[in-house]
GUVEX-282560 format. One record per residue: residue in one letter; x, y, z of N, C-alpha, C, CB in turn. Coordinates in steps of 0.001 Angstrom, whole numbers, plus 500000, padded with zeros to 6 digits. Glycine has a CB too. Layout:
// GUVEX-282560
AXYZXYZXYZXYZ ...
//
This chain:
// GUVEX-282560
M496801511053506486496516511006505065497843510939504310495671512241504618 F497863510153503265499065509935502473498733510117500995499656508524502737 T499749509970500139499553510155498699499778508886497892500471511226498197 G500429507890498478500790506702497717502058506889496908499668506319496806 L502786507979497179504092508195496556505152507842497594504259509685496044 V505752506684497432506722506175498396507914507121498459507179504740498022 Q508300507490499672509418508410499860510739507686500075509145509319501031 E510638506463500553511863505727500874511540504248501032512525506283502165 V512508503410500716512409501987501025513247501761502274512893501078499817 G512597501285503331513284501006504590513546499520504734512466501515505780 M514307499170505765514671497775506017514184497378507408516214497564505888 V513438496280507494512935495801508778514112495329509629511897494653508581 R514211495867510828515262495475511775514722494526512838515870496713512443 Q513448494684513163512792493805514131511384493558513618512778494429515584 A510942492306513654509606491948513186508786491432514361509676490884512053 G507499491253514136506607490758515181505518491762515469507384490448516455 S505033491769516720503962492701517075504488494121517281503251492226518338 R505788494280517399506430495598517329507499495493516244507055496042518736 I507395496360515250508407496351514199509246497616514295507753496232512800 T510511497461513967511396498614513823511952498582512411512550498605514895 V512171499783511875512574499912510479513751500868510379511397500402509604 A514801500462509684515915501367509395515468502316508295517211500579508973 A515584503619508562515177504645507600516117505831507738513690505080507821 S516116506705506742516999507876506778516425509005507623517258508377505369 F515192508863508082514554509911508880514190509374510257513298510454508166 Q514046510274511204513617509919512551512299510631512838514703510296513613 P511189509908512843509903510561513105509772510968514570508748509634512717 E508875511908514812508549512296516175507624511241516772507890513708516217 V507663511086518094506753510158518756505319510575518425506992510134520309 G504512509617518022503125509879517656502917510189516186502608511004518461 E503997510353515432503872510664514003503361509443513243505232511130513420 S502489509695512270501950508627511422502858508397510224500521508970510951 I503178507138509987503998506716508856503269505567508167505446506288509314 A503199505608506839502646504476506093503775503480505847501991504941504737 V503595502272506350504542501177506147503826500151505276505033500545507527 N504311499969504050503612499127503068502139499529502959503728497631503455 G501895500838503050500551501355502870499670501325504097499897500612501816 C500177500824505216499403500739506455499827501871507384499598499355507146 C498877502691507800499172503815508689499525503287510077497967504794508766 L500744503595510518501222503177511833501723504392512596502338502111511706 T501741504287513922502168505379514787503525505065515385501136505635515897 H504475505981515199505812505810515774505709505905517293506810506880515215 V506243504891517990506119504822519449507366505279520184505793503421519862 G508421505638519464509633506141520105510813505217519901509397506341521579 G511980505716520250513209504960520098514131505605519093512908503544519688 D515301504991518909516333505540518029516063505304516549517659504950518386 T515138504430516253514779504113514872513258504039514798515444502763514393 P512649504283513648511192504195513576510688502850514116510721504393512127 A509765502917515083509234501723515743507715501837515834509860501539517161 F507038500712515612505579500715515527505011499466516190505118500798514056 D503981499637517010503252498507517577502136498125516615502681498850518991 L501960496817516395500926496317515489499794495702516300501511495279514496 S498573496171516076497408495614516760497053494258516144496198496590516676 E496200493517516847495715492245516303494999492471514974494770491548517308 E494231493563514879493525493894513638494513494122512499492644495142513833 T495586494839512770496612495091511747497264493781511317497686496073512277 L497582492937512270498200491648511945497254490775511125498613490913513229 R495959490863511398494960490046510706494671490560509290493668490013511514 R494665491872509096494214492462507828495322492827506852493423493676508112 T496571492785507283497665493250506431498731492170506270498290494525507010 N499743492491505469500875491571505307502002491864506297501412491650503883 L501790492799507225502874493197508125503271492099509108502472494430508891 G502353491218509465502678490123510369503619489100509757501424489443510809 A503715489084508438504599488139507742505998488700507524503996487753506404 L506224489960507919507551490552507714508608489825508526507540492035508085 K509812489786507961510967489200508632512093490233508666511430487893507915 E513001490051509590514170490926509654514871490915508294515148490476510789 G515195492106507790515867492232506504514938492504505337516633491003506230 D513620492360505546512663492651504471512635494146504172511248492156504852 A512449494471502911512297495868502493510826496255502596512827496084501037 V510570497502503019509206498015503125509135499415502527508735498030504602 N507984499735501950507739501074501414507332502005502551506641501041500308 L507931503195502588507657504166503649507191505488503064508902504384504515 E506216506093503733505772507441503376505341508160504642504610507401502337 R505847509376504818505395510207505933504055510830505563506446511310506280 A503286511213506579501949511764506354502006513062505561501243512001507686 L500981513256504758500807514457503947500579515653504861499626514292502953 R501203516777504519500985518023505258500183518976504389502336518670505686 V499406519832505030498646520837504290499628521661503471497809521748505253 G499333521818502197500203522575501302501142521706500491501001523552502087 D501283520403500859502124519497500073501455519209498734502388518176500845 R502277518870497757501737518449496466501113517075496608502835518440495376 L500028516878495880499343515589495885499535514962494514497819515743496234 G500618514213494356500934513637493059500315512279492825502396513534492907 G499920511595493876499293510285493725497793510428493852499834509285494767 H497234509848494906495816510036495233495686509986496748494907508942494545 F494527510363497277494338510328498726494354508886499214493015511020499127 V495253508608500148495416507279500734495286507440502248496807506626500333 S494392506679502857494173506802504303495160505975505116492761506385504649 G495684504917504511496529503998505271495720502930505982497354504761506277 H494428502834505668493554501815506236493388500711505195492162502419506658 V494139499652505358494189498560504381492842497838504335495327497562504729 D492328497632503127491043496956502939491182495447502814490353497497501715 A492265494987502219492429493555501959493886493284501606491481493075500812 V494242492020501601495516491608501012495177490838499744496383490733502017 V496007491015498724495786490349497438497089489723496965495242491347496378 R496944488732496103498102487997495585498438488467494175497832486475495592 L499742488639493927500236488934492583500180487641491773501699489522492621 L499472487689490649499304486505489808500292486456488652497901486454489269 E500531487603488021501419487663486855502282488915486937500603487649485530 H503516488783486478504453489914486428505190489817485102505463489907487657 E504922490781484228505555490772482907506307492075482702504505490563481782 R507517491981482189508260493191481826507590493811480609509772492874481536 A507527495135480596506953495884479475507908497033479188505486496408479794 G508869496797478297509931497776478083510758497870479350509352499167477690 D510972499083479849511700499267481108510775499182482313512422500608481109 G509472499126482068508486499042483135507978497621483286507324499992482868 A506786497503483844506193496181484048504678496296484052506692495547485370 E504029495180483782502594495046483976502395493912484963501836494780482620 M501533494152485939501276493160486975499782492911487068501841493617488339 V499432491642487240498037491241487388497855490693488798497626490178486307 F496808491170489470496502490768490845495115490156490910496603491969491808 E494916489280491905493571488808492176492780489986492744493577487583493164 A491493490014492455490619491060492996489730490438494061489758491728491869 P489677491018495233488787490473496264487336490517495786488940491259497590 Q486570489458496053485159489448495648484423490620496272484482488123496047 R484662490825497546484030491955498227484842493204497887483953491724499791 G484241494111497192484935495339496828485415495384495396486085495535497720 E485188494318494635485659494305493245485074495467492445485296492977492575 A483869495903492800483235497026492095483992498339492311481784497185492560 L484836498393493325485617499605493596486872499690492731486006499656495065 L487173498632492000488314498624491091487814499024489709489015497219491058 V487958500291489390487400500882488178488519501163487184486621502181488505 D488279500865485903489275501142484871489684502614484923488726500779483468 K490972502855484990491580504188485109491347504825486473491037505101484032 G490850504046487423490715504514488799491997504243489563489520503839489496 S492053504697490793493254504531491614493115503359492570493542505807492398 V494257502781492899494356501751493919495719501924494578494174500299493314 C495814501534495838497095501594496545497511500166496883496998502482497844 L498696499763496430499235498426496689500548498562497445499442497632495361 D500589498045498668501768498158499534502275499601499600502888497231499034 G501330500542499629501684501947499779501975502685498500502841502055500642 V501821502031497347502136502642496056500840502998495334503006501689495187 S500686504269494968499533504725494196499686504263492754499385506271494269 L498676503537492265498714502994490910497363503183490233499101501501490929 T497373503086488912496155503199488121495689501811487707496382504091486879 V494431501526487965493829500238487613493587500190486105492496500012488392 V493924499045485509493682498814484088492920497493483964495033498785483264 A491882497499483161491148496283482788490741495408483972491980495470481848 P489958495949484906489476495091485990488353494181485501488990495942487175 G488210493028486111487127492108485773487567490672485894486622492373484374 D486607489775485947486864488334486062487739487997487263487522487820484793 G487549488726488362488288488423489580489737488850489558488225486981489844 R490095489752488628491486490210488503491509491686488161492247489397487428 F492670492280488326492904493621487798494384493755487481492444494723488808 R494682494670486590496045494877486102496482496298486448496137494626484561 V497785496459486685498383497787486834499628497840485960498731498100488335 A499879499007485399501120499247484654502048500014485586500860500045483302 V503305499593485638504263500183486572505411500795485783504790499122487582 V505646502085485994506705502794485266508070502470485879506453504330485285 P509151502641485109510488502308485598510854503008486909511503502657484552 H510484504281487063510813505012488297510224504314489523510295506463488218 T508988503856489406508334503174490526509010501840490813506842502957490229 L509379501104489779510090499834489986511411500049490712510343499136488644 A512106501138490377513431501397490947513386502003492344514199502311490040 N512280502660492713512247503423493959511235502919494979511955504845493655 T510712501723494758509815501060495703510212499588495753508299501234495290 T509510498827496558509775497386496610509229496650495394509178496795497870 M508444497323494552507787496651493424508757496013492441506923497627492690 G509961496528492333510949495957491431511350494541491806512162496826491399 E511073494145493048511438492809493539510248491858493615512076492922494905 W509066492327493260507879491487493397507861490376492358506616492332493276 T507432489195492793507279488041491911505897487425492150508416486987492156 P505385486650491185504077486022491378504019485238492692503759485093490202 G502877485355493346502672484715494643502798485689495804503655483591494822 R503429486817495573503599487805496643502234488322497089504501488982496173 V502070488490498392500844489024498974501101490472499367500378488177500206 V500230491382498883500414492813499139499146493413499740500792493555497836 N499331494523500442498212495263501016497505496052499923498693496207502143 L496187496066499976495380496815499013494488497796499764494526495857498130 E494485499041499298493502500022499756492778500550498529494178501190500569 Y491454500416498541490651500950497447490729502468497454489185500479497557 D490394503060496314490339504512496212489359505051497250489929504954494782 L489819506010498036489033506570499129487734507201498639489851507598499880 V487794507942497549486597508594497012485588507536496561486965509534495830 A486049506503495867485149505435495413484505504732496607485916504411494542 R485287504506497660484757503834498850483655504677499503485892503560499865 Y483894505976499628482882506854500230481638506954499354483463508252500467 L481816507058498044480657507130497151479823505855497234481110507369495704 Q480484504708497298479753503453497425478984503425498745480718502249497333 G479623503871499810478959503904501113477749504819501132479930504338502173 L477854505954500460476729506885500396475597506349499530477192508228499862 A475923505630498464474913505138497528474216503872498015475546504877496189 T474858503085498848474323501786499266472912501863499843475237501170500284 P472586502812500720471224502838501273470136503101500228471140503891502344 Y470506503628499070469523504005498057469352502965496955469914505312497444 R470093501873497049469959500815496044468705500006496321471205499895496034 G468067499575495251466805498835495383466979497455495697466023498917494199 
//
C-alpha cells in the first residue's frame, strides 16, 4: 500500500523486462516499491532491481522506459505512517495520454484523456494516481479530466517535465473502485 506522495525521483539504469533504478536508498530483497505508481518487488542487487511480468509490460508505461529516464519512487506505507495522499495499491488500471499542459502561476493544470471503461470512477474532487502521484480530479467529463498541480509536486516528481503526448500510468481511487464493485450486482 502506498500514498501517492513521491519520495524520490530515481534514474533508470537498465530497462527491459528487468529494470534497475539509481536511488538514494537500498531496499531489502522482497520489499515493495512503487515505480511510476506500479507496485514492484525488489529482487536483489546493489541497486533497486525489479522484474516486470508480461502483464506489467502490457498494462503500464514501464516497458517503454529507456536508460536515463526519470521515474517516481515511493516505498510502501508502514503502519503508523502519515497518510498525506490517498490509499494507492500500485495496481495500475490503465495508461492515459496527457492532452494539455498549461502553466498556472507557479503550478500547472494538466488535461488527460479518460479511459471509457472506468470514466465513472473519475469524480470531481476525487483522487487519482498518475505515475505514482496522488492528485485531485477536477472537472471530469467528455472523455477527459483535469488535475491542478502545485509547484512542490512539479519540482519533486517527474511531472515538471511532462509534455502533451506523454503516456502515464493511472490508478483509480481505491475506495471508488471497491464501491463500484460492490454496487454493480445491485444495478438494474
